[in-house]
Every structure is written in C-alpha cells, then in structure tokens.
N, C-alpha and C positions, 0 to 999 in steps of 0.2 A: 504494500500500500504506500501511497505517497500523501504526505500531509503538508498543506500549505497554510501558513499563518499570515494574515494580512495586518497591515499597520493599524486598522481600526479594531483589531482583536478577533474578528470572525475567522473561522477555520474551514477549510475544505479538505476532506480526506477522499482520495480516489483509490478504489480497490481494483485488483487485477481484472475482475469480471466486468468492469466498466461502471459499477455502482459508485455514486458520489454522495457523500454525506457532508452537509454544510451545517455548521453550528454557529449561531449568532454570538457576537462579542460578549453579551451578558449571559450566555449559555441557557437562555430561556426558550429559544426556538431552534428546532432541528428540522432540516429538510433532507430527505433521502431520495435521490433520483436513481431508479433502477435501470439496468441496461435494456429491459423490455419496454421502457417508456412509462412504467408505473412510477408514481411519486407518493411519498408519505411525508406529512408535515405534523410535527408535534408542536402545538401552539403554547404560548405562555400561560393561557388559562387551562392547560392540560387537555384541550380538544385534540383528537387525533384525526387528521383528514387524509384519507387514502384515495388516490385517483387510479382507477384501473384503465390503462390506456386502450387496450383492445376493446373493451366493452364501453369505453367513454363514460364510465360511471364513477361518481364520487360517493364515498362512504365516510360519514363523519360520526365519530364516537365522542359523546360528551362525558365529562367526569361523573355526572349523576346517573349514567346508564342509558340515556336516550341515544338511539342510533338513527341516523338519517341517510337514506340512499337517494341520490339524484341520478336519473337515467337520461340518456341523450334525447329521448322523445318528450322530455319535461315531466315525466311521471316522477312523483316523489313518494317515498315510503318512509314512515316513521315507526320505529319499533321502541316501545316504551318499556321501562324496567318491570312493570307489572304484567307484561305479556300482551298488552293491547297493541294492535297494529293499526295504522291509518295510512291509506293509500289515496293520493290525490292524482287522478288521471289527467291527461292532457286536455280533455274536454271539461275539466273542473268538477267531474263527478268525484265524490268523496266516499270512500268505503272504510268503515271501522270494524275491526274484528277484535272482540273482547276475549280475554282468557277463559271466561266461563262458557264460550261457544256462541254467545249472542252476536249477531251481525246487524249492522245498519248501513244503508247506502243512501246518500243524498245526491239527487240528480240536479243539474243546472235549472231544469224547468220547475223545480220546487217539489217534485215527487220524492217521497221518502219510503224506502222499503226496509222493514225490520224482520229479521228471521230469528226465531227462538232456537234454543239448543235442540228442541224436539222436532224442529222442521216447520212449525207453524209460522206462517208468513202474514204480515200486515203491510198493505200497500196504501199509503196516504197520498192521494193525487192533489195537485195544486188547485183543482176545481172544486175541492171539498168532498169529493167522493172517497170512499174507503173500501178496500177489499181485504177480506180475511180468508186465508187458505189454510185448512187443516186436513188431516187424513179423512175426517168425517164429512166435511162440506167445504164449499166455496161460497162466500157471502159478499154481496156488494151493498154498501150503505150509501144512500144519496143524501145530499144536503137537505132535501125537503122532508126527510124522515122515512122515505120508502126503503124497504130492505128486501133484497132478493137473495134467496138461498138455494143453491143446487147441492143436493146431498149425493154421497158417493154411489147410492143405488139408482141415481138418475132422477129422483123425485125433485120437483121444483116448487118452491113456496115463495110467494110474493106478498109482503105486507105493505100496503100503501099507507101514506100519511093520513088519508081520509078514514082509515079504519078497515077498509076493504081487505079481504084476505083471499088469495087465489092459489090453489094447489093443483099441480099437474103431475101425472104419473110419468114414468121414464120415457114413454112414447110421446109425451106432449099432450095427452088427453086431459082436459080439465075434470078433476074429480071433486073440486069444491070451489065455489066462487061466492063468498059471503060479502055482501055490500054493506 
C-alpha cells in the first residue's frame, strides 16, 4: 500500500487492488473508493453511505438503525429498526409493511389499501366508497349508506340507504326485495 499525507492533514492510502481510502484531516470522515466503482463514506455523524456502482444504488445506514436505499429509478426504501419497511415508488405510491404483517398502501389518487395479517383487505377510495374483502365476502360501502355484499357462495345482498333490502341467489335471481 502507498500512503500519502497532505499538508492540510488529510491522508490517502492506495492499496494494490486499486482501492483508495481517504481520511479527513480531523479523522472524522473516511471515504473508500473500491476498484469496482463502489464507494463507502463514513460521515462525522456516524452515517455510513455505500454506493453500489453496478446497481447505481445508494444504501445509507444511520446510527439509530434506520437504513435507506435509493434506487436509480427514484424508488426509495426505508427499513426501520422495529422491522417496519416503507417503500416510496417513482409514481409516489407509498407502501408500508409492518413487522406484525399489516400492510398499507397509499396511492397518489388518494386511494388507501390496508391488508391485515389474515389477508382481509380494506380499500378506501378517494370518492368515499369503501371495499372490504374477506374469505367470506366482498362488500362495497357507498357514501350514501348503501352496502352491497357478495358472499363466497355467490349470494348477493344489497342494503340501500332508503331501507330497501334486495337479495339475489348465485345465479342472479332475486329471492327477496323488501322496500
């Protein structure tokens, strides 16, 4: 290895394989440039920033345990110490994955999708409508109070805000229409 010490106090160490390590004069910042193009910076605040040249991806590890990945397509992933992950997609959709298995996704149009650990899904649309999906049924709730439920056996039940109830069998035949 070859070590150079500069008049301002910073040093550069060059290794046989082409790796270069630069240490600031105050020894608070270190930059390592690897022969494959990767680079690692250890910042004064103890952040570690690693740039993967081939993938054009930056991985930043914070002292508190937070890790942030930035991809070339502008996708950003945050991995929190409690196991929670947050992904921000290039279209600004945000997906959060919690350590207990709960997931929620926020779309740019205001739609929110929540998925429970057991697979139950709630979709809240920006127009005020809400959909609930379970193994037993799919239900759509409308802002006016109307609720339409389709059960796994194909039976459909619509309860209107007026109090009217209509039930259809799996073939779509009306078996009850109470006004």
